[in-house]
C-alpha positions as CSV (number, residue, x, y, z in Angstrom):
1,M,0.0,0.1,0.0
2,E,1.3,3.4,-1.0
3,R,1.9,5.8,1.9
4,K,0.0,9.2,2.1
5,K,2.5,12.2,1.9
6,Q,2.2,14.1,5.0
7,R,0.9,17.6,4.9
8,C,3.4,20.2,5.8
9,D,3.2,23.8,6.8
10,V,6.8,24.8,5.8
11,F,6.4,28.2,7.7
12,L,5.5,26.4,10.8
13,K,8.1,24.1,10.5
14,D,10.7,26.8,10.1
15,K,9.4,28.3,13.2
16,I,9.6,25.2,15.3
17,I,13.3,24.7,14.1
18,L,14.2,28.3,14.7
19,R,12.6,28.1,18.4
20,A,14.6,24.9,19.1
21,K,17.9,26.8,18.0
22,E,16.8,29.7,20.2
23,L,16.5,27.6,23.3
24,C,19.8,25.9,22.6
25,N,21.3,29.5,22.5
26,I,19.6,30.6,25.6
27,Y,20.7,27.7,27.7
28,G,24.1,27.6,26.2
29,H,23.8,24.2,24.5
30,S,24.9,23.1,21.0
31,Q,22.6,21.3,18.7
32,E,24.8,18.3,19.6
33,K,24.0,18.6,23.2
34,L,20.4,18.7,22.5
35,K,20.8,15.5,20.2
36,E,22.8,13.6,22.7
37,S,20.6,14.4,25.6
38,T,17.2,13.9,24.0
39,G,17.8,12.2,20.5
40,V,16.3,15.3,18.8
41,D,18.5,16.0,15.9
42,V,17.7,19.5,14.8
43,A,19.8,19.2,11.6
44,N,17.8,16.3,10.5
45,L,14.6,18.4,10.8
46,E,16.1,21.3,8.9
47,S,16.7,18.7,6.2
48,G,13.2,18.4,5.7
49,R,13.2,14.6,6.0
50,N,10.9,14.8,9.2
51,F,8.3,17.3,10.3
52,P,8.6,18.0,14.0
53,S,5.9,16.0,15.8
54,V,4.1,17.2,19.1
55,T,6.1,14.3,20.8
56,T,9.4,15.7,19.7
57,I,8.5,19.2,20.6
58,A,7.4,17.8,24.0
59,I,10.8,16.1,24.6
60,I,12.5,19.5,23.9
61,C,10.0,21.2,26.3
62,K,10.7,18.6,29.0
63,F,14.6,18.9,28.4
64,Y,14.5,22.8,28.9
65,G,11.7,22.8,31.6
66,I,9.1,24.6,29.6
67,T,5.6,24.1,28.7
68,L,4.4,23.6,25.0
69,A,2.7,27.0,25.5
70,E,6.1,28.6,26.3
71,F,7.6,26.9,23.4
72,F,5.2,28.3,20.9
73,D,4.4,31.7,22.8
74,P,7.2,33.8,21.3
75,H,6.0,33.0,17.5
76,N,2.3,33.7,17.9
77,Y,1.5,31.5,15.0
78,P,-1.0,31.3,13.2
79,S,-1.8,34.9,14.1
80,K,-5.4,36.0,14.7
81,Q,-7.1,37.4,11.7
């Protein structure tokens, strides 16, 4: 059976990757440290092979001791019309 192509909001994906990088910088961690500690590979996400799942984002949040709301708060996406 052929697998359905996953829908992807490229703008959202870019914001998630940017936020992960921001958190690394805020906490003085390299992307390699994040990968070693959580298994989340930001470079792999950037390549477009995988869209970050809620589980992946939750893993990042747990590592940095923040909530999902705090993860997304700075980006305000999608904006209200």
